[in-house]
N, C-alpha and C positions, 0 to 999 in steps of 0.2 A: 556147451560149446562158443567158441567164439567164431565169426564168420570175418574178422579184418575191421570191422565197424565200431566206434564206440561215439555215443552221441555229441562228446564234446571234444572227441578229437579228429584229426585225420585219418583216412584209410590207412590201417595197417600192411606190412606185405607178410604174407601166407607165412612164410618162415617166421616171423613173428608171432603170429596167433599159434603156431604149434608149438613154439618155445613156452606160450602163455599156458597154453595146456598141460606141458609138464610141470610148469610151476605150480600150478594148481593141485593135481595128480600130488607134487611132492609137499604141498601146504605152504608154500614159502610165497611172498610178493613177485610179483612181476619187476623184471630191470628198470623199468620207466617210473616205478612207484617209490623203488627203493634204490638208487644207486649203489648200496655196498653189497647187494644183491649181484651185481654184473657177472656174466657168464666171463667174459673175455680174460679179466685177472684169474680167475679160478682154473681156467683152463693152462694158462701161462706155469701159475702156480704147480699144478699137478706135473703138468710137461718137466720142469726145471727138478721136481724131486725126483722124478724116476730120472733124471739125466738124460734126456732126450732134447736134440737139439730141434729146433724149427722145422728144419727139412726135413728131419726124421718122421716127425709127428704129420706133416703135412702131405709126406709122401704115403705114409700106411693110410692116412684118411681120403688120400685121392683128389686131394684140393692143391693150391698152388701156394707155395711158401709164402707171398705177398696176401693172398686172402686170409692165412689164418695168421700173419702179422696184424691184419687189420681187426680182425676178430678178437685177439689177444688185447688189441690197446681200445678195444669200444668203440671201432671206427663204422662197425658193421655188426647185424647178427646174423649168427649162421642158420640156416635153413634146419628142419628139424633133420633130416637126413644127416648131415652135416655133423650137427652136433650129436647125433647118436655115434656115428663113425668116428669121432674123436673122444668120444665117452668109453666106447667100445676098445679102443688103443690105448686107453689111459688107464684100465681097469676098473672102470667106476658106470655106475649106472647114469643113465643121460639126467635124472632128477637130482642127483647128486652134483652137478655141473652147478647148479642152481641154487641147492640148498647149502653149500658150504660144507659139507660131511662127506669124509671118506668111508 
């Protein structure tokens, strides 16, 4: 279990640590290790495949559309709670947001 600190890096946010735990459970590398595993583009892809607007998914997940937009663009990482809510409303497991499988 990570506690938000890595000897070679600055302290990480709690959300990042929880996302890291999901990634570890799914057996995939964390975003900062492999940018191609970024959660944001995966969320955007799943949302678009389901014909949902950014505003619709944001409302279902109870977050602002601007926050979801920043997540999708990789400008911020969602907390565990937000990632779980997004995954639920996209019909996937949270680990699938990182693993790139549907």
